[in-house]
C-alpha positions in Angstrom: 85.9 -33.8 77.9 83.7 -36.0 80.1 80.2 -34.6 79.3 77.6 -33.6 81.9 76.4 -30.6 80.0 72.7 -31.6 79.7 70.2 -33.5 81.8 71.3 -36.8 80.2 74.6 -36.6 82.1 75.9 -39.4 79.9 79.5 -38.9 81.2 81.0 -39.8 77.8 84.4 -38.5 77.0 83.4 -36.7 73.9 87.1 -36.2 72.8 87.1 -40.0 72.3 83.6 -40.9 71.2 80.2 -39.4 70.6 77.8 -38.6 73.5 74.1 -39.4 73.6 73.7 -36.2 71.5 75.5 -38.0 68.7 78.5 -35.7 68.4 82.0 -35.3 69.8 83.5 -32.2 71.4 84.1 -30.2 68.1 81.3 -28.2 66.6 79.5 -29.8 63.7 77.4 -27.4 61.6 74.9 -28.1 58.8 73.9 -24.6 57.7 74.8 -21.0 58.5 72.7 -18.4 56.8 70.3 -15.6 57.3 66.9 -17.1 58.3 63.6 -15.2 57.8 61.1 -17.6 59.4 61.7 -16.9 63.1 59.4 -14.6 65.2 59.3 -11.1 63.7 61.3 -9.6 66.6 64.1 -12.1 65.8 64.1 -12.2 62.0 63.3 -8.5 61.4 63.8 -7.4 57.8 67.3 -8.6 57.2 67.0 -12.1 58.8 68.5 -13.8 61.8 72.0 -15.2 61.5 71.1 -18.9 62.1 73.8 -21.4 62.8 72.3 -24.9 62.8 74.3 -27.3 64.9 74.2 -31.0 64.4 73.3 -33.5 67.1 70.6 -33.2 69.8 70.0 -34.3 73.4 66.4 -35.2 72.6 64.9 -38.0 70.5 61.7 -36.4 69.2 59.8 -39.0 67.2 58.4 -36.3 64.9 61.7 -34.3 64.5 61.6 -32.1 61.4 65.4 -31.7 61.4 66.2 -35.4 61.5 69.0 -34.9 58.9 71.0 -33.0 61.4 69.7 -34.1 64.8 70.4 -37.7 64.3 71.7 -38.3 60.7 74.3 -35.6 61.5 74.7 -34.3 58.0 77.2 -31.5 58.7 80.8 -30.3 58.7 83.2 -30.3 61.7 84.6 -26.9 62.3 87.0 -25.3 64.8 86.3 -22.5 67.2 88.0 -20.0 64.9 86.0 -21.1 61.9 82.8 -20.6 64.0 83.9 -17.1 64.7 84.5 -16.5 61.0 81.0 -17.7 60.3 79.7 -15.2 62.9 81.7 -12.4 61.2 80.3 -13.3 57.8 76.7 -13.4 59.0 77.0 -10.0 60.7 78.7 -8.6 57.5 75.7 -9.8 55.5 73.4 -7.8 57.7 72.0 -10.4 60.1 70.2 -8.8 63.1 71.6 -11.3 65.5 73.5 -14.6 65.9 70.9 -17.4 66.3 72.5 -20.5 67.8 70.0 -23.3 66.8 70.1 -26.5 68.9 73.1 -25.5 70.9 72.5 -27.3 74.2 75.1 -30.0 73.8 77.7 -27.4 72.8 76.9 -25.0 75.6 80.3 -25.3 77.4 82.3 -24.9 74.1 80.0 -22.0 73.1 80.7 -20.2 76.4 84.4 -20.3 75.7 83.9 -19.0 72.1 81.5 -16.2 73.2 83.8 -15.1 76.0 86.5 -14.2 73.5 84.2 -13.2 70.5 82.3 -10.2 72.0 79.5 -10.2 69.5 78.3 -6.7 68.3 74.8 -8.0 67.7 72.6 -10.0 70.1 73.2 -13.7 70.7 70.1 -15.8 70.6 70.1 -19.2 72.3 67.5 -21.2 70.3 67.0 -24.5 72.1 64.7 -27.4 72.8 64.4 -26.5 76.5 66.0 -29.7 77.8 68.8 -27.9 79.6 70.8 -28.2 82.8 70.5 -25.1 84.9 74.1 -25.3 86.1 75.3 -25.3 82.4 73.2 -22.3 81.5 75.0 -20.4 84.3 78.2 -20.7 82.2 76.4 -18.6 79.6 75.4 -15.7 81.9 76.3 -12.4 80.3 77.0 -14.1 77.0 73.5 -14.8 75.7 71.2 -11.8 75.1 67.9 -13.6 74.0 66.8 -17.0 75.2 64.4 -18.7 72.8 63.6 -22.1 74.4 60.8 -24.6 73.6 58.6 -25.7 76.4 57.3 -28.9 74.7 55.8 -31.0 77.5 54.4 -30.9 81.0 53.5 -34.6 81.1 56.3 -37.0 81.8 54.6 -39.9 80.1 54.3 -37.9 76.8 57.8 -36.5 77.1 59.1 -40.1 77.5 57.1 -41.5 74.6 57.6 -38.6 72.2 61.2 -37.5 73.0 62.7 -40.2 75.3 62.9 -37.6 78.1 60.5 -38.3 80.9 62.2 -35.7 83.1 61.8 -33.0 80.4 59.5 -30.7 82.3 61.4 -30.9 85.5 64.5 -29.7 83.7 63.0 -27.4 81.1 60.9 -25.5 83.7 64.0 -25.0 85.9 66.0 -23.9 82.9 63.5 -21.3 81.8 63.4 -19.8 85.3 67.2 -19.5 85.1 66.9 -17.9 81.6 64.5 -15.4 83.1 66.8 -14.7 86.0 69.7 -14.0 83.6 67.5 -11.8 81.3 64.8 -10.3 83.6 63.7 -7.6 81.2 62.5 -7.8 77.6 64.3 -5.0 75.7 63.4 -3.9 72.2 65.0 -1.5 69.7 63.6 -0.7 66.3 61.1 -3.5 66.6 63.8 -6.2 67.4 64.4 -8.0 70.7 67.8 -7.1 72.0 67.5 -8.9 75.3 64.9 -11.1 76.9 63.0 -14.4 76.7 60.5 -15.9 74.3 59.0 -19.2 75.1 58.0 -21.4 72.2 55.3 -24.0 72.4 54.4 -26.4 69.5 50.8 -27.5 69.6 50.6 -31.2 69.0 47.6 -33.3 67.8 45.4 -34.5 70.6 47.5 -32.6 73.2 45.7 -29.3 73.7 44.8 -30.0 77.3 48.5 -30.4 78.1 49.2 -27.2 76.3 46.8 -25.5 78.6 48.6 -26.8 81.7 51.9 -25.4 80.3 50.4 -22.0 80.1 49.0 -22.3 83.6 52.5 -22.9 84.8 53.9 -20.0 82.8 51.3 -17.6 84.2 51.9 -18.7 87.7 55.7 -18.6 87.6 56.5 -15.9 85.0 53.4 -13.8 84.6 51.1 -12.9 81.6 53.6 -10.4 80.2 55.9 -13.3 79.2 56.5 -13.4 75.4 54.9 -16.6 74.0 55.3 -18.0 70.5 52.5 -20.4 69.9 53.5 -22.6 66.9 51.0 -24.3 64.5 53.7 -25.7 62.3 53.6 -29.3 63.4 54.2 -31.6 60.4 54.3 -35.4 60.7 57.8 -36.5 60.0 59.6 -39.8 60.6 58.1 -43.2 61.4 55.1 -42.5 63.6 53.4 -46.0 63.3 53.7 -46.5 67.1 52.3 -43.0 67.7 49.3 -42.8 65.5 47.9 -39.7 67.3 50.9 -37.7 65.9 50.5 -38.9 62.3 48.5 -35.9 61.2 48.7 -32.1 61.3 46.8 -30.2 64.0 43.3 -29.0 63.1 42.1 -25.3 63.1 39.9 -26.1 66.1 42.9 -27.5 68.1 45.0 -24.4 67.5 42.1 -22.0 68.2 41.4 -23.8 71.4 44.8 -23.0 72.8 44.7 -19.5 71.4 41.4 -18.9 73.2 42.9 -20.2 76.4 45.9 -17.9 76.2 43.4 -15.0 75.9 41.4 -16.3 78.9 44.6 -16.3 81.0 45.3 -12.8 80.0 48.6 -13.2 78.1 49.6 -9.9 76.5 52.5 -10.8 74.2 51.7 -13.7 71.9 53.1 -14.6 68.5 50.7 -16.7 66.4 51.3 -18.8 63.3 49.2 -19.5 60.3 48.3 -23.2 59.9 49.8 -23.0 56.4 53.2 -23.0 58.1 52.7 -26.7 58.6 54.5 -27.6 55.4 57.9 -29.4 54.9 58.8 -26.6 52.4 59.5 -24.4 55.5 62.2 -26.8 56.7 65.6 -25.4 55.7 67.9 -27.3 53.3 70.8 -28.6 55.3 73.2 -28.5 52.5 76.2 -27.0 54.2 75.3 -23.5 53.0 77.6 -21.0 54.7 79.8 -23.6 56.4 
């Protein structure tokens, strides 16, 4: 498997060695359990069936999930074992199958989902750094796209996540996600099909957040579902990025909320600033794997 699945196009044969994402071609999973801390239309009352994949195609300096994104604490599993995990989560009552950080496994997931035929919605919960051509392999297989749109500035994307081409690729990917799922469909208060764009407010970056929402309004409209996250918690070694070495302030978050209101966005999920605690980070202890 010579890998060109994500914008890195590192062309590594992942059957022989790990790619930039840090993993080979087999799934590595750190946790598979019902998760209650997603947006209400995803978690519902019974939880979202979250499968946390190891590895990542980004290098976010502030990553909260470092244990699995780079330390790769997890267990290697087969396609059939992944299907068994899906079955168990559904049997436990999960409203959906929530594939967390799946980008570097997109090709393998397409093969699994083609034969699995999930009876509940499949959620693609990603960092936004996607290749449009790869997403097309998932057409008809993913019901809800839940991407981040982290950056619009190439300088910040390069400094914070080693991806100066982040916005170029993430914006094209989100437009492709919207093409695949043009309508937001709900049943019983849960999203069954559609798109929710997440944006994490970072310290001293509120003006760039505003530019992101300008782009969303211009390209997708004000009915787009937005999840404005306040949960930023300093993690990792941030000595070289002192501006990120604190939580956001109420004023910073309120500034972005007010701008969304000014732009006329109609469907916005907000977070309490109390969510910015490490206690909300799941334990990656191989639960359910």
